[in-house]
C-alpha positions as CSV (number, residue, x, y, z in Angstrom):
1,M,23.3,18.3,31.1
2,M,23.9,16.4,34.3
3,N,22.9,12.8,34.5
4,R,22.2,10.8,37.7
5,R,25.8,9.7,38.0
6,N,26.9,13.4,38.0
7,I,24.5,14.2,40.7
8,S,25.3,11.4,43.0
9,Q,29.1,11.7,42.5
10,P,29.7,15.5,42.1
11,A,33.4,15.2,42.8
12,K,33.8,13.4,39.4
13,C,32.3,16.4,37.6
14,P,34.7,19.3,37.2
15,L,31.9,21.6,36.0
16,L,30.4,21.6,39.4
17,F,33.4,23.5,40.7
18,A,33.0,26.4,38.3
19,I,29.9,28.4,39.2
20,R,29.5,31.9,37.8
21,G,33.1,32.2,36.9
22,R,34.5,31.5,40.4
23,A,35.9,28.4,42.0
24,V,33.9,26.6,44.6
25,S,35.5,24.5,47.3
26,G,34.8,23.2,50.7
27,P,31.4,22.9,52.3
28,A,30.0,25.8,50.3
29,W,29.7,23.7,47.1
30,E,26.6,21.8,48.5
31,D,24.6,25.0,49.0
32,E,25.6,26.3,45.6
33,I,24.6,23.1,43.9
34,L,21.2,23.2,45.7
35,V,20.7,26.7,44.3
36,I,21.6,25.6,40.8
37,F,19.2,22.7,40.9
38,A,16.4,24.8,42.3
39,R,16.8,27.1,39.4
40,I,17.0,24.3,36.9
41,S,13.9,22.7,38.4
42,L,12.0,26.0,38.2
43,I,13.0,26.4,34.5
44,L,12.0,22.9,33.7
45,L,8.7,23.4,35.5
46,T,8.1,26.6,33.6
47,L,8.9,24.9,30.2
48,F,6.6,22.0,31.1
49,S,3.8,24.4,32.0
50,L,4.2,26.3,28.7
51,Q,4.2,23.1,26.8
52,S,1.0,22.0,28.6
53,Q,-0.6,25.3,27.7
54,A,0.3,24.8,24.0
55,Q,-0.7,21.2,23.8
56,T,-4.0,19.5,24.8
57,I,-3.4,16.0,25.9
58,K,-6.1,13.5,24.9
59,E,-6.8,9.8,25.3
60,S,-8.7,7.4,23.0
61,D,-8.8,3.9,21.8
62,R,-10.2,4.8,18.3
63,F,-8.9,7.1,15.6
64,A,-9.8,8.3,12.2
65,I,-7.7,10.3,9.8
66,I,-10.7,12.3,8.5
67,G,-13.9,12.7,10.6
68,E,-14.8,10.3,13.4
69,P,-14.6,6.5,13.5
70,K,-17.7,4.8,12.5
71,Y,-17.8,2.4,15.5
72,A,-18.4,3.9,18.9
73,A,-16.6,3.0,22.1
74,G,-17.7,-0.4,23.3
75,F,-18.8,-1.8,20.0
76,T,-19.0,-5.6,19.9
77,H,-18.2,-6.5,16.3
78,Y,-18.0,-5.0,12.8
79,D,-21.2,-4.8,10.8
80,Y,-19.9,-7.1,8.1
81,A,-19.0,-9.9,10.6
82,N,-21.3,-12.5,12.0
83,P,-20.4,-13.1,15.7
84,A,-22.4,-16.4,15.6
85,A,-20.4,-17.8,12.7
86,P,-19.3,-21.3,13.3
87,K,-15.6,-22.2,13.4
88,G,-14.3,-25.0,11.3
89,G,-13.8,-26.3,7.8
90,A,-11.0,-25.7,5.3
91,I,-10.7,-23.6,2.2
92,T,-8.1,-24.1,-0.7
93,L,-7.1,-21.1,-2.7
94,A,-4.7,-20.6,-5.7
95,A,-1.6,-18.4,-5.9
96,I,0.2,-17.7,-9.2
97,G,3.9,-18.0,-9.5
98,T,6.2,-19.4,-6.8
99,F,7.7,-18.5,-3.4
100,D,11.1,-19.1,-1.8
101,N,10.9,-17.6,1.7
102,F,8.6,-16.6,4.6
103,N,9.8,-13.0,5.1
104,R,7.5,-10.5,3.6
105,Y,10.1,-7.7,4.2
106,A,13.1,-9.4,2.6
107,M,14.9,-7.3,0.0
108,R,15.3,-10.3,-2.3
109,G,13.3,-13.4,-3.2
110,N,9.5,-14.1,-3.4
111,P,7.8,-14.1,0.0
112,G,5.0,-16.6,0.5
113,I,1.4,-15.4,0.1
114,R,-0.3,-14.0,3.2
115,T,3.0,-13.7,5.1
116,E,2.3,-10.0,5.6
117,S,-0.6,-11.1,7.9
118,L,1.5,-13.3,10.2
119,Y,1.9,-10.5,12.8
120,D,-0.8,-8.5,14.6
121,T,-0.5,-4.8,14.6
122,L,-1.0,-2.2,17.4
123,F,-4.3,-1.1,15.9
124,T,-6.2,-2.5,12.9
125,T,-8.6,-1.0,10.4
126,S,-12.2,-1.7,9.5
127,D,-13.2,-2.7,5.9
128,D,-16.3,-0.5,5.7
129,E,-14.8,2.9,6.3
130,P,-11.6,4.6,5.2
131,G,-8.8,5.6,7.5
132,S,-10.1,4.2,10.8
133,Y,-8.1,2.5,13.5
134,Y,-9.3,0.3,16.3
135,P,-7.3,-1.4,19.1
136,L,-5.7,-4.8,18.6
137,I,-2.4,-5.2,20.4
138,A,-2.9,-1.7,21.8
139,E,-5.5,-1.1,24.5
140,H,-5.6,2.7,24.4
141,A,-3.4,5.7,23.6
142,R,-2.5,9.1,25.2
143,Y,-1.4,11.7,22.8
144,A,-0.8,15.4,22.0
145,D,-3.6,17.1,20.1
146,D,-1.1,18.0,17.3
147,F,0.0,14.3,17.1
148,S,3.6,15.2,17.9
149,W,3.8,12.3,20.4
150,M,1.8,9.4,21.5
151,E,2.0,6.9,24.4
152,I,0.4,3.6,23.6
153,T,-0.6,1.1,26.3
154,L,-0.6,-2.5,25.2
155,N,-3.2,-5.1,26.0
156,P,-1.6,-7.3,28.8
157,R,-3.2,-10.4,27.2
158,A,-1.4,-9.9,23.9
159,R,0.7,-13.0,23.1
160,Y,2.8,-14.6,20.4
161,H,2.1,-18.1,19.2
162,D,4.5,-19.6,21.7
163,G,2.6,-18.0,24.6
164,S,5.2,-15.3,25.4
165,P,3.8,-11.7,25.9
166,I,4.0,-8.9,23.4
167,T,5.8,-6.0,25.1
168,A,6.6,-2.4,24.5
169,S,10.2,-3.4,24.0
170,D,9.1,-5.5,21.0
171,V,7.3,-2.5,19.5
172,A,10.4,-0.3,19.9
173,F,12.6,-3.1,18.5
174,T,10.4,-3.6,15.5
175,F,10.6,0.1,14.6
176,Q,14.4,0.2,14.9
177,K,14.5,-3.0,12.8
178,F,12.6,-1.4,10.0
179,M,14.7,1.8,10.3
180,T,18.0,0.0,10.1
181,E,17.3,-3.0,7.9
182,G,14.0,-2.2,6.1
183,V,13.5,-0.5,2.7
184,P,15.0,2.9,2.2
185,Q,11.7,4.7,1.9
186,F,10.7,3.6,5.4
187,R,13.9,5.2,6.8
188,L,13.3,8.3,4.9
189,Y,9.6,8.5,5.7
190,Y,10.2,8.2,9.5
191,K,13.6,10.0,9.7
192,G,13.9,11.7,13.1
193,T,11.1,9.6,14.7
194,R,11.8,8.0,18.1
195,V,10.0,5.0,19.4
196,K,10.9,4.0,23.0
197,A,9.5,1.6,25.6
198,I,8.8,3.7,28.7
199,A,7.2,0.8,30.6
200,P,6.8,-2.9,30.0
201,L,3.4,-2.3,28.3
202,T,3.8,1.3,27.3
203,V,5.6,2.6,24.2
204,R,6.1,6.3,23.4
205,I,6.3,7.6,19.8
206,D,7.8,11.0,19.1
207,L,7.6,12.3,15.5
208,A,10.2,14.5,14.0
209,A,7.4,16.8,13.1
210,P,3.8,16.8,14.2
211,G,1.5,14.9,11.8
212,K,-1.7,13.0,12.3
213,E,-1.4,10.6,9.4
214,N,2.3,10.0,10.0
215,M,1.4,9.0,13.6
216,L,-1.6,6.9,12.7
217,S,0.3,5.1,10.0
218,L,2.6,3.7,12.7
219,M,-0.4,2.1,14.4
220,T,-0.5,-0.6,11.7
221,L,3.2,-1.4,12.1
222,P,3.5,-5.2,12.6
223,V,4.9,-6.0,16.0
224,M,7.7,-8.6,15.7
225,P,9.2,-10.6,18.6
226,E,12.6,-9.3,19.5
227,K,13.8,-12.7,20.8
228,Y,13.4,-14.1,17.3
229,W,14.3,-11.2,15.1
230,K,17.4,-10.2,17.0
231,N,19.1,-13.2,15.4
232,H,17.8,-12.6,11.9
233,K,18.1,-9.7,9.4
234,L,14.9,-8.2,8.2
235,S,16.3,-7.8,4.7
236,D,17.2,-11.5,4.4
237,P,14.8,-14.3,3.3
238,L,13.6,-16.9,5.8
239,S,13.7,-20.6,5.0
240,A,11.2,-21.4,7.8
241,P,8.2,-19.6,9.2
242,P,9.1,-17.0,11.9
243,L,7.5,-16.8,15.4
244,A,4.3,-14.8,14.8
245,S,1.1,-13.6,16.5
246,G,-1.8,-13.4,14.1
247,P,-5.0,-15.5,13.9
248,Y,-3.3,-18.1,11.7
249,R,0.1,-19.8,11.8
250,I,1.9,-21.7,9.1
251,T,1.8,-25.4,9.8
252,A,2.8,-27.0,6.5
253,W,4.5,-26.1,3.3
254,R,6.6,-27.2,0.4
255,M,8.7,-24.4,-0.9
256,G,7.4,-23.0,-4.1
257,Q,4.4,-25.4,-4.1
258,Y,2.0,-24.8,-1.2
259,I,1.5,-23.2,2.2
260,T,-1.1,-24.2,4.8
261,Y,-2.2,-21.8,7.5
262,S,-4.0,-23.2,10.5
263,R,-6.3,-21.2,12.8
264,V,-4.7,-20.6,16.2
265,K,-7.2,-22.2,18.5
266,D,-6.1,-20.3,21.6
267,Y,-5.6,-17.0,19.7
268,W,-5.5,-14.3,22.4
269,A,-7.4,-11.7,20.4
270,A,-10.2,-14.0,19.0
271,D,-12.9,-12.3,21.1
272,L,-11.9,-8.7,20.6
273,P,-14.5,-6.6,18.7
274,V,-12.2,-6.3,15.7
275,N,-12.0,-10.1,15.3
276,R,-15.3,-11.4,16.6
277,G,-17.0,-13.4,13.9
278,R,-14.0,-13.4,11.6
279,W,-11.1,-15.8,10.8
280,N,-13.6,-18.8,10.9
281,F,-11.8,-21.4,8.7
282,D,-9.7,-23.9,10.5
283,S,-7.4,-24.2,7.6
284,L,-6.3,-22.0,4.7
285,R,-4.3,-23.7,2.0
286,Y,-2.7,-21.9,-0.9
287,D,-1.6,-24.0,-3.9
288,Y,0.9,-22.4,-6.3
289,Y,0.4,-22.5,-10.0
290,L,2.8,-21.2,-12.6
291,D,0.0,-20.5,-15.0
292,D,-3.4,-18.9,-14.3
293,N,-5.1,-21.1,-16.9
294,V,-4.0,-24.1,-15.0
295,A,-5.3,-22.5,-11.8
296,F,-8.7,-21.9,-13.4
297,E,-9.0,-25.6,-14.5
298,A,-8.1,-26.6,-11.0
299,F,-10.9,-24.5,-9.7
300,K,-13.4,-26.0,-12.1
301,A,-12.3,-29.4,-11.1
302,G,-12.8,-28.7,-7.4
303,A,-9.1,-28.6,-6.3
304,V,-9.5,-24.9,-5.6
305,D,-12.6,-23.6,-3.7
306,R,-12.7,-19.9,-4.5
307,R,-11.5,-17.7,-7.3
308,E,-11.4,-13.9,-8.0
309,E,-11.7,-13.3,-11.7
310,N,-10.0,-10.2,-13.2
311,V,-10.1,-11.1,-16.8
312,A,-13.4,-10.0,-18.4
313,K,-13.3,-12.5,-21.3
314,N,-12.9,-15.4,-18.8
315,W,-15.8,-14.2,-16.8
316,A,-18.0,-14.0,-19.9
317,T,-17.0,-17.3,-21.6
318,R,-15.3,-19.7,-19.3
319,Y,-17.5,-20.0,-16.2
320,V,-19.9,-22.4,-17.8
321,G,-20.5,-26.1,-17.6
322,R,-22.2,-28.8,-15.5
323,N,-21.0,-27.5,-12.1
324,F,-22.4,-24.0,-12.9
325,T,-25.6,-25.3,-14.4
326,H,-26.3,-27.5,-11.3
327,G,-25.5,-24.6,-9.0
328,Y,-22.4,-26.3,-7.4
329,I,-20.4,-23.2,-8.3
330,V,-21.7,-19.8,-7.5
331,K,-20.9,-16.7,-9.7
332,D,-21.0,-13.6,-7.6
333,E,-20.7,-10.2,-9.2
334,Y,-21.4,-6.8,-7.6
335,T,-20.5,-3.2,-8.1
336,N,-17.7,-1.8,-6.1
337,T,-18.3,1.9,-5.2
338,S,-15.0,2.4,-3.3
339,A,-11.9,4.0,-4.7
340,Q,-10.6,1.7,-7.4
341,N,-7.2,0.2,-8.3
342,T,-6.3,1.2,-11.8
343,Q,-4.1,-0.4,-14.4
344,W,-1.4,1.7,-16.1
345,L,1.8,1.3,-18.1
346,A,4.6,3.0,-16.4
347,F,7.2,4.9,-18.5
348,N,10.6,4.8,-16.9
349,I,11.4,8.5,-17.6
350,Q,14.9,8.0,-16.3
351,R,15.6,6.2,-19.6
352,P,16.5,8.7,-22.4
353,V,13.9,7.3,-24.8
354,F,11.1,8.4,-22.4
355,S,12.6,11.6,-21.0
356,D,10.6,13.7,-23.5
357,R,7.0,14.2,-22.5
358,R,5.9,14.4,-26.1
359,V,7.2,10.9,-26.8
360,R,5.1,9.6,-23.9
361,E,2.1,11.4,-25.2
362,A,2.5,10.0,-28.7
363,I,2.8,6.4,-27.4
364,T,-0.3,7.0,-25.3
365,L,-2.2,7.9,-28.4
366,A,-1.3,4.5,-29.9
367,F,-3.1,2.6,-27.2
368,D,-6.6,1.8,-28.6
369,F,-8.6,1.2,-25.5
370,E,-12.0,1.3,-27.2
371,W,-11.2,-1.4,-29.7
372,M,-9.5,-3.6,-27.1
373,N,-12.4,-3.3,-24.6
374,K,-14.9,-4.3,-27.3
375,A,-12.9,-7.0,-29.0
376,L,-11.0,-8.6,-26.1
377,F,-12.8,-7.7,-22.9
378,Y,-16.5,-7.8,-23.8
379,G,-16.9,-4.2,-22.8
380,S,-16.2,-5.0,-19.2
381,Y,-13.6,-2.3,-18.4
382,S,-13.7,1.4,-18.0
383,R,-10.8,3.7,-19.0
384,A,-8.6,4.9,-16.2
385,N,-8.3,8.7,-16.2
386,S,-7.2,9.6,-12.7
387,F,-4.9,8.5,-9.9
388,F,-7.9,9.0,-7.6
389,Q,-10.4,7.0,-9.5
390,N,-13.9,6.8,-8.1
391,T,-13.2,9.5,-5.6
392,E,-14.1,13.2,-5.3
393,Y,-10.4,14.0,-5.5
394,A,-10.2,13.1,-9.2
395,A,-9.8,16.2,-11.4
396,R,-13.0,16.2,-13.5
397,D,-13.6,19.8,-14.5
398,Y,-11.5,22.9,-15.3
399,P,-9.4,24.0,-12.3
400,D,-11.3,26.2,-9.8
401,A,-10.0,29.2,-7.9
402,D,-8.5,27.1,-5.1
403,E,-6.7,24.8,-7.6
404,L,-5.4,27.8,-9.6
405,A,-4.0,29.3,-6.4
406,L,-1.9,26.1,-6.0
407,L,-1.0,25.7,-9.7
408,T,-0.2,29.2,-10.8
409,P,3.1,29.5,-8.8
410,L,4.2,26.2,-10.5
411,K,3.3,27.4,-14.0
412,K,6.9,27.2,-15.4
413,E,7.3,23.6,-14.2
414,I,4.1,22.0,-15.3
415,P,2.4,21.4,-18.7
416,A,0.3,24.3,-20.0
417,E,-2.7,21.9,-20.6
418,V,-3.1,21.8,-16.8
419,F,-4.7,25.2,-16.9
420,T,-6.6,25.1,-20.2
421,Q,-7.9,21.5,-20.7
422,I,-9.6,18.7,-18.9
423,Y,-7.5,15.6,-19.0
424,R,-9.1,12.8,-21.0
425,P,-7.3,9.8,-22.4
426,P,-7.4,9.5,-26.2
427,I,-10.7,8.1,-27.6
428,S,-11.0,6.1,-30.8
429,S,-14.0,4.9,-32.8
430,G,-13.3,1.4,-31.8
431,D,-13.0,0.1,-35.3
432,G,-9.4,-1.0,-34.8
433,F,-7.7,1.6,-37.0
434,A,-7.4,4.6,-34.7
435,R,-6.3,6.7,-37.7
436,A,-7.0,10.1,-36.1
437,N,-5.0,9.3,-33.0
438,L,-2.1,7.8,-34.9
439,L,-1.9,10.9,-37.2
440,K,-1.8,13.1,-34.1
441,A,0.9,10.9,-32.6
442,D,2.9,11.2,-35.8
443,A,2.8,15.0,-35.8
444,I,3.9,15.1,-32.1
445,L,6.8,12.8,-32.8
446,N,8.0,14.8,-35.8
447,Q,7.8,17.9,-33.6
448,A,9.9,16.2,-31.0
449,G,12.6,15.3,-33.5
450,W,11.6,11.7,-34.3
451,I,11.2,11.3,-38.0
452,V,10.3,8.3,-40.2
453,K,13.1,7.0,-42.3
454,N,12.9,3.6,-44.1
455,Q,9.6,2.9,-42.2
456,R,11.4,3.3,-38.9
457,R,11.1,6.1,-36.4
458,M,14.6,7.7,-36.0
459,N,16.0,10.6,-34.0
460,A,16.8,13.4,-36.5
461,K,20.0,14.3,-34.6
462,S,21.4,11.0,-33.4
463,G,20.0,8.6,-36.0
464,K,19.0,6.2,-33.3
465,P,15.7,4.3,-33.7
466,L,12.8,4.8,-31.3
467,R,12.8,1.4,-29.7
468,F,12.0,0.2,-26.2
469,E,11.2,-2.9,-24.2
470,L,8.0,-3.8,-22.5
471,L,8.6,-5.9,-19.4
472,L,5.9,-8.4,-18.4
473,P,5.6,-11.0,-15.7
474,S,5.4,-14.6,-16.8
475,G,1.8,-15.9,-16.9
476,S,0.2,-12.5,-17.0
477,S,-2.7,-11.7,-19.4
478,D,-1.1,-10.2,-22.5
479,R,-3.8,-10.2,-25.1
480,W,-3.7,-6.5,-25.3
481,V,0.1,-6.4,-26.0
482,L,0.0,-7.4,-29.7
483,P,-2.6,-4.8,-30.8
484,F,-0.6,-2.1,-29.0
485,Q,2.6,-3.3,-30.6
486,H,0.9,-3.2,-34.0
487,N,-0.2,0.4,-33.6
488,L,3.3,1.4,-32.6
489,Q,4.7,-0.4,-35.6
490,R,2.4,1.8,-37.8
491,L,4.2,4.8,-36.2
492,G,7.6,3.2,-37.0
493,I,8.2,2.5,-33.3
494,V,9.6,-0.9,-32.2
495,M,8.4,-2.3,-28.9
496,D,10.1,-5.5,-27.8
497,I,8.2,-7.7,-25.5
498,R,10.0,-9.5,-22.7
499,Q,8.4,-11.9,-20.3
500,V,10.4,-13.0,-17.3
501,D,9.7,-15.2,-14.2
502,N,8.3,-13.6,-11.1
503,S,11.7,-13.4,-9.3
504,Q,13.4,-11.7,-12.1
505,Y,10.4,-9.4,-12.6
506,S,10.5,-8.3,-9.0
507,N,14.3,-7.8,-9.0
508,R,14.1,-5.7,-12.2
509,K,11.2,-3.7,-10.8
510,R,13.1,-2.9,-7.6
511,S,16.2,-1.7,-9.5
512,R,14.1,0.1,-12.1
513,D,15.7,-2.0,-14.8
514,Y,13.1,-1.6,-17.5
515,D,11.8,0.8,-20.1
516,M,8.1,0.2,-19.6
517,M,6.1,-2.2,-17.4
518,P,2.5,-2.6,-16.2
519,N,1.7,-0.9,-12.9
520,V,-1.3,-1.3,-10.7
521,W,-2.0,2.0,-9.0
522,R,-3.3,1.2,-5.6
523,A,-6.4,3.2,-4.7
524,T,-6.7,5.5,-1.7
525,P,-9.9,7.2,-0.5
526,W,-8.1,10.5,-0.3
527,P,-4.6,11.9,-1.0
528,D,-2.5,10.5,1.8
529,T,1.2,10.7,2.8
530,G,1.9,7.5,0.9
531,L,2.0,9.6,-2.2
532,Q,5.5,10.7,-1.5
533,V,6.8,7.1,-1.7
534,S,5.3,6.9,-5.3
535,W,6.1,10.4,-6.6
536,D,8.4,12.5,-4.4
537,S,12.0,13.2,-5.5
538,Q,13.3,12.1,-2.1
539,Y,12.0,8.6,-2.9
540,I,13.5,8.3,-6.3
541,N,14.9,4.9,-5.3
542,S,11.6,3.6,-4.1
543,S,10.2,0.7,-6.2
544,Y,6.8,2.4,-5.9
545,N,8.1,5.3,-7.9
546,A,7.7,3.3,-11.0
547,S,8.2,6.1,-13.4
548,G,11.2,7.6,-11.6
549,V,9.7,11.0,-11.2
550,Q,11.8,13.9,-9.9
551,S,9.6,17.0,-10.2
552,P,9.8,20.1,-7.9
553,A,6.2,20.9,-8.8
554,V,5.0,17.4,-7.7
555,D,7.2,17.7,-4.6
556,Q,5.6,21.0,-3.6
557,L,2.1,19.7,-4.0
558,I,2.8,16.5,-2.0
559,A,4.5,18.5,0.8
560,Q,1.2,20.5,1.2
561,I,-0.8,17.3,1.1
562,I,1.2,16.0,3.9
563,R,0.8,19.2,5.8
564,W,-3.0,19.2,5.5
565,Q,-3.7,15.6,6.3
566,G,-7.1,15.4,8.0
567,N,-8.3,18.6,6.5
568,K,-10.7,17.8,3.7
569,E,-11.2,21.4,2.7
570,K,-7.5,21.7,1.9
571,L,-7.1,18.2,0.5
572,L,-9.8,18.5,-2.2
573,P,-8.0,21.2,-4.3
574,L,-4.6,19.7,-3.5
575,G,-5.6,16.2,-4.7
576,R,-7.2,17.5,-7.9
577,A,-4.2,19.8,-8.6
578,L,-1.8,16.9,-8.2
579,D,-4.0,14.6,-10.3
580,R,-3.8,17.2,-13.2
581,V,0.0,17.5,-12.9
582,L,0.5,13.7,-12.9
583,T,-1.9,12.9,-15.8
584,W,-0.8,15.8,-18.1
585,N,2.9,14.8,-17.6
586,Y,2.1,11.4,-19.1
587,Y,4.2,9.6,-16.5
588,M,2.0,6.6,-17.1
589,L,-0.2,5.4,-19.9
590,P,-3.8,4.8,-18.6
591,M,-5.1,1.4,-19.3
592,W,-8.3,0.4,-17.5
593,Y,-10.1,-0.5,-14.3
594,M,-13.0,-2.7,-13.4
595,A,-15.7,-1.3,-11.0
596,Q,-17.2,-4.7,-10.4
597,D,-15.9,-7.5,-8.1
598,R,-16.3,-10.9,-9.6
599,T,-15.9,-14.0,-7.5
600,A,-16.8,-17.6,-8.0
601,Y,-16.8,-20.3,-5.3
602,W,-18.0,-23.8,-4.6
603,D,-21.3,-23.5,-2.8
604,K,-20.1,-24.7,0.6
605,F,-19.5,-21.3,2.3
606,S,-21.8,-18.7,3.8
607,F,-21.2,-15.0,4.3
608,P,-22.7,-12.1,6.3
609,Q,-25.5,-10.2,4.7
610,T,-23.6,-6.9,5.0
611,R,-20.6,-6.8,2.6
612,A,-17.2,-5.2,3.5
613,I,-16.7,-2.3,1.1
614,Y,-12.9,-2.2,1.1
615,S,-12.1,-6.0,1.0
616,S,-13.1,-9.1,-0.7
617,G,-14.6,-10.3,2.6
618,F,-13.7,-14.0,2.5
619,E,-12.1,-13.7,5.9
620,N,-15.6,-13.0,7.2
621,G,-17.2,-16.2,5.7
622,W,-17.5,-19.6,7.2
623,Y,-17.8,-23.3,6.1
624,D,-21.5,-24.2,5.8
625,A,-21.9,-27.9,6.4
626,S,-25.6,-27.9,5.2
627,K,-24.6,-26.4,1.9
628,A,-21.6,-28.7,1.5
629,A,-23.9,-31.7,1.9
630,R,-25.6,-30.9,-1.4
631,L,-22.3,-31.0,-3.3
632,P,-20.8,-34.2,-4.8
633,A,-19.1,-36.2,-2.1
634,D,-15.6,-35.4,-3.4
635,R,-16.2,-31.7,-3.5
636,R,-17.5,-31.1,0.1
C-alpha cells in the first residue's frame, strides 16, 4: 500500500522501480506509474460501488433496538416531564455506606454516589420505553443499514463545565481509554472495534462485526475530556471531582460523609427535548449513613427529604407517627409493570462445594420463601422464578417447537428437566417446617455422595463436611438469613455468615472470593447483548458473572441472542430457552422481587401527572414552594 509520502517522493520507494517483473528507469517511470494508479483507482471505485450496492446508507437522529422510537422527530419534551416546571430548591437524600473517590470506573475503592452521571453521553434514553436513543451530545448519525459502521455528528454547542467544546477527538479518546484501562469485559466486548475522529465534530465507529445493539450500546458511552483524563488513569481512584459535562457538578463534599451536586445554571443542553422540564433542583445533597436504620430515622426527623423503601416490614410498620398523620410526609405506592429486578443468592460454582448441580438444588430446597414472606415481609414479595421476570421472554410453559429446535442439539450439555418440566421454585406450606422439601433435599444429597454422620453432612469419599460461607455487605437486611441457616442445619449443612464493610465486599465480589453472596439480577426488557458479560465463558473474570458460569450450551444460546438482536421473532424462543437452561442449572437460588415501587417524601415536591415507567422519576420533580409553606418552618 502506498501512502502520500510514497507518491510524492517515488524515488524513495524501490517498489516503484519493479513493474511486472522488469526494471523501470528514466522518464518512462512516470507513464508507468500513471497507468498503475489509474488501475488502482478503477479497482477502488469498483469496490466502493459494490459496497454501496450491498449497503444502504441511512441517516437519523433517533434509534430503537426493537421497533421504532416512541418520540417522533421534532418532539419538544418527554411525556413524563413538565416543561413549565420551576427551577430551584434543594433536596437531601441518603446513601448507605461510604465513598473514597470520584471515579465511577476505578478498579478499586468506592465511588461516590451519582458519579456515573457526571458526563453526558452521545445519545440518551427515555424512561417510558425500552431500548430507545435520542440525541444529547450527538446531533445526528449516518450509518450502514447493517450497523457495521456509523458516523456521528456532534452538536457544536456541546460543552464541558469549563466552557470548552466537546469534540470528536474526546469521543475517540474516551473509547480508547476504556479499551486500554477499563474493565476487561469492555475490552472483550468491543474487541476489534475502531472509533476515530474524522472531523472536529464527526466521529466514525467501525464494529468488528455488524450488530445493531453493539452499535447502539456505544451511543451511551460517557464522553470524557481528553485534556483532563490524559493525565489520569481510568482505573485509579480520584480524590477530587473531575471535569465533567452533565446537568450537575460536584460543588462540595467531605470524603465518606456527603456530596453536594449543584445544577449547572448555564448547562448547554438544558433546552434540548431530552432535558426540557427535568433536572429542576438547584441542589442535590447525598448524606452517607453506615446503617439504613439510622438513615430512616434521619428521614423521619426531616434531615432527609425522600426515601425509597425496599423492606416490606418497614413499609408496613415504621412509616407511622405524627408527621404521617398530619400529611407532612407522603407515602406513595404504585404497581410497576416493567421488567423487574430480582433478588437471588449466587452460588460460586468455581468452588468445589458448589460444583455439583445436585448440591445447589438441595440448598435451594432449604430456602423457605413462603414462611419468610408471611412471617418477615407481610406477604409483600413475590418469588423470583425467571431471569426475565415480568416479561414475555420468561419461560412459563413447556418448551414449544421453536425452543426445542434450539435446545435439542444441546441435550447432552443441559439438565433433562429443561425438556420435561416447567421450572418452579420449591413451594412450602408456610408453616415454618418445610418437611417435604427438606426430605427431598436429603435424598438428593445422599444421591450426590453427601451423607449424614454425627449430625453433620459429610462427603462419603473425602470425609469433608458440607460447609460454606455466605458473604453479606455490612448494614444489609439479613432477617432471612437465620431461618435459612436453621433449615440448612437440619440437613447437617453448616453455613457461616460473614458480614464485611462495603469496600471489602466490593473487592471480594470483583475477585469472586466467596462461596455464596446475594445478587440483584438487573432486569432487561428483552434478552440483550449484556447477557454475555453475566453468563458467557469469555467473561469468566467479569464481576457480573457472579456464579462463575462456563457452559458451552449457555455460550451457544447467547451467541444466537447477539446475532438476532432487534428480531423479536427470533429472540422470543431464544430468551425462553436460555431462561430454562439458567434456572434448571441452579446457578443461583431464587429469592424474591417486589412489583411495587414504594417511596415516601416530605410534602414539598411536585411531579408530572405521567409517571416514568423505567425510573423512579425524582429527576422530573421540582420544589413546590406552596406545598413547603404548609410544613413546619424547620422542614421547608
